[in-house]
KOLKETI-112660 format. One record per residue: x, y, z of N, C-alpha, C, O in turn; residue number from 1. Coordinates in nm, 2 decimals, padded with zeros to 4 digits. Each point is the difference from the previous one (the first is absolute). Example, Ala and Ser with C-alpha at 12.3 -4.5 7.8 and 13.67 -1.06 7.14 Angstrom:
<nodes>
     nc1     nc2     nc3    cac1    cac2    cac3     cc1     cc2     cc3     oc1     oc2     oc3  num
   01.32  -00.57   00.78  -00.09   00.12   00.00   00.09   00.12   00.00   00.10   00.00   00.07    1
  -00.14   00.11  -00.14   00.09   00.11   00.00  -00.08   00.11   00.08   00.05   00.11   00.01    2
</nodes>
This chain:
<nodes>
     nc1     nc2     nc3    cac1    cac2    cac3     cc1     cc2     cc3     oc1     oc2     oc3  num
  -00.15   00.28   02.29   00.03   00.10   00.06  -00.14   00.09   00.05  -00.11  -00.01  -00.05    1
   00.14   00.09   00.14  -00.08   00.08   00.08  -00.01   00.13  -00.10   00.10   00.04  -00.07    2
  -00.23   00.04   00.08  -00.01   00.11  -00.07   00.08   00.11   00.05   00.01   00.09  -00.09    3
   00.04  -00.07   00.20   00.11   00.10   00.03   00.13  -00.06  -00.06   00.09   00.08  -00.02    4
  -00.06  -00.21   00.00   00.10  -00.04  -00.08   00.03   00.02  -00.13   00.11   00.02  -00.04    5
  -00.24  -00.04  -00.04   00.00   00.04  -00.10   00.00   00.15  -00.04   00.06   00.03  -00.10    6
  -00.12   00.07   00.19   00.02   00.13   00.00   00.14   00.05   00.00   00.02   00.10  -00.07    7
   00.10  -00.17   00.16   00.12   00.03  -00.01   00.06  -00.02  -00.11   00.07   00.09  -00.05    8
  -00.10  -00.22  -00.01   00.07  -00.04  -00.12  -00.05   00.08  -00.13   00.10   00.05  -00.06    9
  -00.19  -00.03   00.02  -00.06   00.05  -00.13  -00.03   00.16   00.02  -00.02   00.06   00.10   10
   00.03  -00.02  -00.20  -00.02   00.15  -00.01  -00.18   00.02   00.02  -00.08  -00.09  -00.03   11
   00.06   00.21   00.07  -00.15   00.01   00.00  -00.08  -00.06  -00.12  -00.08  -00.09   00.01   12
   00.12   00.16  -00.14  -00.07  -00.04  -00.13   00.01  -00.16  -00.02  -00.10  -00.05  -00.05   13
   00.21  -00.04   00.08   00.03  -00.10  -00.03  -00.10  -00.10   00.09  -00.05  -00.11  -00.03   14
   00.05   00.19   00.19  -00.11  -00.07   00.09  -00.13   00.01  -00.04  -00.08  -00.09   00.00   15
   00.05   00.21  -00.03  -00.18   00.03  -00.02  -00.02  -00.09  -00.14  -00.12  -00.03  -00.02   16
   00.23  -00.02  -00.09  -00.06  -00.06  -00.09  -00.01  -00.14   00.03  -00.11  -00.06   00.00   17
   00.27  -00.01   00.03   00.03  -00.11   00.03  -00.09  -00.06   00.08  -00.07  -00.09  -00.04   18
   00.07   00.14   00.20  -00.09  -00.03   00.13  -00.13   00.02  -00.01  -00.06  -00.09   00.05   19
   00.00   00.18  -00.10  -00.11   00.08  -00.01  -00.08  -00.01  -00.10  -00.11   00.05   00.03   20
   00.12  -00.11  -00.18  -00.06  -00.03  -00.11  -00.01   00.11  -00.11  -00.06  -00.01  -00.11   21
   00.14   00.13   00.18   00.03   00.13  -00.07   00.01  -00.03  -00.16   00.03  -00.12  -00.04   22
  -00.04   00.22  -00.06   00.05   00.04  -00.09   00.04   00.10  -00.06  -00.08   00.09  -00.03   23
   00.26  -00.08  -00.02   00.02   00.13  -00.01  -00.08   00.06  -00.16  -00.08  -00.07  -00.07   24
   00.12   00.20   00.05  -00.05   00.07  -00.11   00.06  -00.08  -00.15   00.10  -00.07  -00.01   25
  -00.19   00.10  -00.10   00.08  -00.06  -00.08   00.09   00.09  -00.09  -00.03   00.12  -00.03   26
   00.13  -00.18  -00.01   00.10   00.07  -00.07   00.10   00.09   00.12   00.07   00.10  -00.03   27
  -00.08  -00.16   00.17   00.06   00.05   00.14   00.14  -00.08   00.01   00.11   00.05   00.02   28
  -00.14  -00.16  -00.05   00.09  -00.09   00.11   00.11  -00.03  -00.09   00.01   00.02  -00.12   29
   00.11  -00.08   00.22   00.14   00.02  -00.05   00.03  -00.13  -00.12   00.10   00.02  -00.07   30
  -00.17  -00.11   00.05   00.01  -00.11  -00.10  -00.12  -00.02  -00.12   00.00  -00.09  -00.08   31
  -00.07   00.19   00.09  -00.13   00.02  -00.11   00.06   00.01  -00.13  -00.05  -00.06  -00.10   32
   00.18   00.13   00.07   00.08   00.03  -00.13   00.13  -00.07   00.02   00.09   00.05  -00.06   33
  -00.07  -00.14   00.14   00.16  -00.04   00.04   00.04  -00.12  -00.07  -00.08  -00.09   00.01   34
   00.20   00.06  -00.09   00.04  -00.05  -00.11   00.12  -00.11   00.05   00.06  -00.08  -00.07   35
  -00.04   00.10   00.18   00.12  -00.11   00.06   00.00  -00.11  -00.04  -00.10  -00.01  -00.07   36
   00.18  -00.09   00.08   00.01  -00.14  -00.03   00.04  -00.06   00.13   00.11   00.01   00.05   37
  -00.24  -00.10   00.00   00.04  -00.06   00.14  -00.13  -00.03   00.05  -00.10  -00.03  -00.08   38
   00.09   00.05   00.22  -00.13  -00.09   00.08  -00.03   00.12   00.06   00.07   00.09   00.04   39
  -00.21  -00.11  -00.04  -00.12   00.06   00.11  -00.01  -00.06   00.10  -00.03  -00.12   00.00   40
   00.04   00.18   00.10   00.00  -00.08   00.16  -00.13   00.10   00.05  -00.05   00.11  -00.03   41
   00.02  -00.24   00.13  -00.11   00.08   00.10   00.10   00.09   00.09   00.12  -00.03   00.02   42
  -00.20   00.17   00.02   00.07   00.08   00.07   00.01  -00.02   00.13   00.08   00.05   00.08   43
  -00.19  -00.16  -00.04   00.01  -00.06   00.17   00.05  -00.08   00.03   00.04   00.00   00.12   44
   00.00  -00.13  -00.20   00.07  -00.10   00.06   00.07  -00.05  -00.10   00.04  -00.11   00.02   45
   00.02   00.20  -00.18   00.07  -00.04  -00.07  -00.01  -00.11  -00.09   00.09  -00.02  -00.08   46
  -00.21  -00.06   00.09  -00.01  -00.11  -00.09  -00.02   00.06  -00.15  -00.06   00.10  -00.04   47
   00.12  -00.19  -00.03   00.02   00.04  -00.17  -00.15  -00.01  -00.05  -00.06  -00.10   00.04   48
   00.02   00.19  -00.11  -00.15  -00.01  -00.05  -00.01   00.02  -00.18  -00.07  -00.07  -00.08   49
   00.14   00.17   00.06  -00.01   00.03  -00.18   00.16  -00.03  -00.02   00.08   00.00   00.09   50
  -00.06  -00.02  -00.22   00.14  -00.01  -00.05  -00.05   00.14  -00.13  -00.11   00.02  -00.05   51
   00.21   00.03   00.05   00.02   00.13  -00.13  -00.04  -00.05  -00.12  -00.06   00.08  -00.07   52
   00.10  -00.21   00.02  -00.04  -00.09  -00.13  -00.17   00.04  -00.04  -00.06   00.03  -00.10   53
   00.00  -00.03   00.25  -00.17  -00.01  -00.03  -00.06   00.15   00.03  -00.12   00.02  -00.01   54
   00.19   00.07   00.03  -00.04   00.16   00.00  -00.02   00.02  -00.11   00.07  -00.05  -00.08   55
  -00.19   00.15   00.03  -00.03   00.04  -00.11  -00.09   00.14   00.01  -00.07   00.01   00.10   56
   00.08   00.09  -00.19  -00.07   00.11   00.01  -00.11   00.00  -00.01  -00.03   00.01  -00.12   57
  -00.09  -00.01   00.22  -00.12  -00.03  -00.03  -00.08   00.13  -00.02  -00.12  -00.01  -00.03   58
   00.20   00.16   00.04  -00.08   00.09   00.01  -00.11   00.06   00.09  -00.09   00.07  -00.02   59
   00.14  -00.15   00.16  -00.11  -00.01   00.08   00.05   00.08   00.13  -00.07   00.01   00.10   60
   00.19   00.04  -00.11   00.07   00.07   00.09   00.07  -00.06   00.12   00.05   00.07   00.08   61
  -00.06  -00.20  -00.07   00.02  -00.10   00.08   00.11  -00.10  -00.04  -00.02  -00.04  -00.11   62
   00.13   00.00   00.16   00.08  -00.12  -00.04  -00.09  -00.11  -00.05  -00.07  -00.05   00.08   63
   00.07   00.00  -00.20  -00.09  -00.10  -00.05   00.08  -00.14   00.00   00.12   00.02   00.02   64
  -00.15  -00.13  -00.02   00.06  -00.13  -00.01  -00.05  -00.10  -00.10  -00.12   00.04   00.01   65
   00.11  -00.13  -00.08  -00.05  -00.10  -00.06   00.02  -00.13   00.08  -00.04  -00.10  -00.05   66
   00.08   00.09   00.15   00.04  -00.13   00.09   00.05   00.04   00.10   00.04   00.11  -00.01   67
  -00.02  -00.19   00.14   00.07   00.02   00.12   00.15  -00.11  -00.03   00.01  -00.06  -00.11   68
   00.06   00.06   00.20   00.11  -00.09   00.00  -00.02  -00.15   00.04   00.07  -00.10  -00.05   69
  -00.20   00.09   00.16  -00.01  -00.11   00.02  -00.17   00.03   00.10  -00.03   00.08   00.09   70
  -00.06  -00.19  -00.17  -00.13   00.02   00.04  -00.01  -00.04   00.14  -00.11  -00.01   00.06   71
   00.21  -00.02   00.00  -00.04  -00.02   00.15   00.08   00.13   00.08   00.00   00.01   00.13   72
   00.04   00.04  -00.18   00.05   00.16   00.09  -00.10   00.07   00.01   00.00   00.07   00.10   73
  -00.12  -00.05  -00.18  -00.11   00.11   00.02  -00.14  -00.10   00.03   00.00  -00.12  -00.02   74
  -00.09   00.18   00.06  -00.12  -00.05   00.02  -00.13   00.10  -00.04  -00.02   00.11   00.06   75
  -00.05  -00.15  -00.14  -00.12   00.07  -00.06  -00.14   00.00   00.06  -00.05  -00.11   00.03   76
  -00.01   00.21  -00.02  -00.09   00.01   00.10  -00.13   00.11  -00.08   00.01   00.10  -00.07   77
  -00.14  -00.17   00.12  -00.06   00.10  -00.10  -00.05   00.12   00.09   00.00  -00.01   00.13   78
  -00.03   00.10  -00.18   00.02   00.15   00.07  -00.13   00.07  -00.07   00.00   00.03  -00.11   79
  -00.08  -00.01   00.18  -00.12   00.07  -00.02  -00.03   00.14   00.05  -00.11   00.04   00.01   80
   00.21   00.02   00.02   00.02   00.12   00.02  -00.04   00.12  -00.12   00.00  -00.03  -00.12   81
  -00.05   00.16   00.17   00.01   00.09  -00.11  -00.11  -00.05  -00.09   00.01   00.02  -00.12   82
  -00.12  -00.07   00.15  -00.11  -00.02  -00.07   00.05  -00.09  -00.10  -00.06   00.03  -00.10   83
   00.13  -00.12   00.07   00.09  -00.07  -00.09   00.04  -00.13   00.04   00.03  -00.03   00.11   84
  -00.03  -00.06  -00.22   00.07  -00.15   00.03   00.12   00.01  -00.05   00.02   00.03  -00.12   85
   00.07  -00.06   00.18   00.15   00.01  -00.03   00.10  -00.13   00.09  -00.03  -00.06   00.10   86
   00.12   00.04  -00.18   00.07  -00.10   00.09   00.15   00.08   00.06   00.09   00.06  -00.07   87
  -00.09  -00.07   00.17   00.11   00.02   00.09   00.13  -00.07  -00.01   00.00  -00.12  -00.02   88
   00.10   00.18   00.02   00.15  -00.08   00.00   00.07   00.07   00.14   00.03   00.12   00.03   89
  -00.01  -00.28   00.06   00.06   00.05   00.11   00.13  -00.09   00.00   00.01  -00.08  -00.09   90
   00.07   00.09   00.18   00.13  -00.07   00.00  -00.03  -00.12   00.09  -00.06   00.01   00.10   91
   00.12  -00.12  -00.14  -00.06  -00.13   00.03   00.08  -00.05   00.15  -00.05  -00.09   00.07   92
   00.17   00.18  -00.04   00.09  -00.05   00.11  -00.05   00.14   00.12   00.00  -00.02   00.12   93
  -00.03   00.12  -00.16  -00.04   00.11   00.13  -00.14   00.06  -00.01  -00.02   00.10   00.07   94
  -00.08  -00.14  -00.17  -00.11   00.06  -00.05   00.01   00.15  -00.03  -00.09   00.08   00.02   95
   00.20  -00.05  -00.06   00.00   00.19  -00.06  -00.11  -00.01  -00.13  -00.02  -00.10  -00.07   96
  -00.03   00.21   00.06  -00.09   00.03  -00.11   00.10   00.09  -00.08   00.05   00.11   00.02   97
  -00.05  -00.19  -00.13   00.08   00.02  -00.13  -00.09   00.09  -00.13   00.04   00.10  -00.06   98
  -00.16  -00.15   00.05  -00.06   00.08  -00.08  -00.11  -00.10  -00.06  -00.05  -00.08   00.08   99
  -00.01   00.08  -00.22  -00.10  -00.07  -00.03   00.08  -00.09  -00.15   00.11   00.01  -00.04  100
  -00.21  -00.10   00.00   00.04  -00.08  -00.12  -00.14   00.01  -00.09  -00.11  -00.02   00.05  101
   00.13   00.04  -00.16  -00.11   00.01  -00.09   00.00  -00.08  -00.10   00.11  -00.05   00.01  102
  -00.16   00.00  -00.12  -00.02  -00.09  -00.12   00.02   00.09  -00.13  -00.04  -00.03  -00.10  103
   00.12   00.14   00.11   00.01   00.09  -00.12   00.14   00.01  -00.06   00.02   00.08  -00.09  104
   00.08  -00.17   00.14   00.11   00.02  -00.03   00.04  -00.09  -00.11  -00.09  -00.08  -00.04  105
   00.23   00.09  -00.01   00.06  -00.05  -00.09   00.00  -00.16  -00.04  -00.02  -00.06   00.10  106
   00.04   00.00  -00.19   00.02  -00.17   00.00   00.19   00.01   00.06   00.09   00.09  -00.02  107
  -00.10  -00.18   00.08  -00.03  -00.15  -00.04  -00.09   00.00   00.12  -00.05  -00.11   00.00  108
   00.01   00.19   00.12  -00.07  -00.06   00.10  -00.15   00.10  -00.03  -00.10  -00.05   00.03  109
   00.10   00.16  -00.07  -00.14   00.10   00.03  -00.02   00.03   00.07  -00.12   00.04   00.03  110
   00.22  -00.03   00.06   00.00   00.08   00.15   00.06   00.11   00.01   00.11   00.01  -00.06  111
  -00.17   00.10   00.15   00.06   00.11   00.03   00.03   00.03   00.13  -00.09   00.07   00.05  112
   00.18  -00.09   00.03   00.04   00.00   00.14   00.01   00.15   00.01   00.11   00.04  -00.06  113
  -00.18   00.05   00.10   00.00   00.11   00.01   00.06   00.07   00.16  -00.09   00.01   00.09  114
   00.20   00.02  -00.04   00.06  -00.02   00.11   00.06   00.12   00.03   00.08   00.06  -00.08  115
  -00.13  -00.01   00.22   00.08   00.15   00.04   00.14  -00.04  -00.02   00.05  -00.11  -00.01  116
   00.03   00.25   00.00   00.14  -00.02   00.04   00.01   00.03   00.14   00.11  -00.04   00.04  117
  -00.17   00.08   00.04   00.04   00.00   00.15  -00.01  -00.12   00.03   00.06  -00.01   00.11  118
  -00.12  -00.11  -00.17   00.00  -00.14   00.09   00.14  -00.06  -00.06   00.04  -00.10   00.06  119
   00.04   00.15  -00.16   00.09  -00.08  -00.05   00.15   00.08   00.02   00.01   00.12  -00.03  120
   00.09  -00.19   00.07   00.12   00.02  -00.02   00.07  -00.06  -00.11  -00.07  -00.10  -00.04  121
   00.19   00.11  -00.06   00.03  -00.02  -00.09   00.18  -00.07   00.02   00.09   00.06   00.06  122
  -00.08  -00.13  -00.09   00.14  -00.08  -00.01   00.06  -00.01  -00.13  -00.03  -00.09  -00.08  123
   00.10   00.19   00.05   00.05   00.00  -00.16   00.08  -00.09  -00.02   00.05  -00.05   00.10  124
   00.01  -00.01  -00.24   00.09  -00.11  -00.03   00.09   00.11  -00.04  -00.03   00.10  -00.06  125
   00.19  -00.15   00.13   00.12   00.10  -00.05   00.03  -00.06  -00.10  -00.02  -00.12  -00.01  126
   00.07   00.19  -00.10   00.04  -00.03  -00.15   00.12  -00.03   00.02   00.06  -00.01  -00.11  127
   00.02  -00.02   00.23   00.12  -00.01   00.00  -00.01  -00.18   00.00  -00.10  -00.07   00.01  128
   00.25   00.03  -00.05   00.00  -00.13   00.02  -00.01  -00.07   00.14  -00.02  -00.12   00.00  129
   00.02   00.19   00.10   00.02  -00.06   00.13  -00.16  -00.07   00.01  -00.01  -00.10   00.07  130
  -00.09   00.15  -00.13  -00.14  -00.06   00.03  -00.04   00.05   00.13  -00.08  -00.07   00.05  131
   00.11   00.18   00.04  -00.03   00.03   00.11  -00.15   00.11  -00.05  -00.01   00.07  -00.10  132
  -00.06  -00.09   00.17  -00.12   00.10   00.03   00.06   00.15   00.06   00.10   00.02   00.07  133
  -00.23   00.08  -00.14   00.02   00.12   00.11  -00.14   00.00   00.04  -00.09  -00.05  -00.06  134
   00.07   00.13   00.20  -00.14   00.04   00.02  -00.05   00.13   00.03   00.07   00.08   00.06  135
  -00.19  -00.07  -00.09  -00.05   00.13   00.00  -00.14   00.00   00.06  -00.09  -00.08  -00.02  136
   00.09   00.21   00.11  -00.13   00.01   00.07  -00.04  -00.11   00.12  -00.11  -00.04   00.02  137
   00.21   00.02   00.02  -00.05  -00.13   00.10  -00.03   00.03   00.14   00.08   00.08   00.06  138
  -00.20  -00.13  -00.02  -00.06   00.05   00.11   00.09   00.03   00.14  -00.02   00.09   00.07  139
   00.10  -00.20  -00.06   00.09   00.00   00.11   00.08   00.14   00.01   00.04   00.03   00.10  140
  -00.02   00.03  -00.22   00.08   00.12   00.00  -00.06   00.13   00.00   00.05   00.10  -00.01  141
  -00.18  -00.13   00.03  -00.05   00.14  -00.05  -00.07   00.06   00.16  -00.05   00.11   00.01  142
</nodes>
């Protein structure tokens, strides 16, 4: 997708974070304290990234997960910006910047995927017997 197309699809904040590698302030994003039951998807392309079953309260101010839905859905890259060595997490499908992963998370993985809310949309599992999902914050609706 072109830069212009991404800017038309995403909000200014989503674009700054997902397409330009920005970061939202701690404790400010929609999902940092979200407790819904469902799947967190890439705000840009809709790829399934994290299940609510792996979300936990890390105290960091960003949504934190101890695992991904499928390792093939994310890419990990060395990030030496800001004078430190970190591991950036991006969407394998569309290269959106998601956040970073650290080795200080809970078992069973010991990982803390520290992810920007602006890089995510949420598909909740409807508690009704129909099994249909509800959508929230989908980029195409913004």
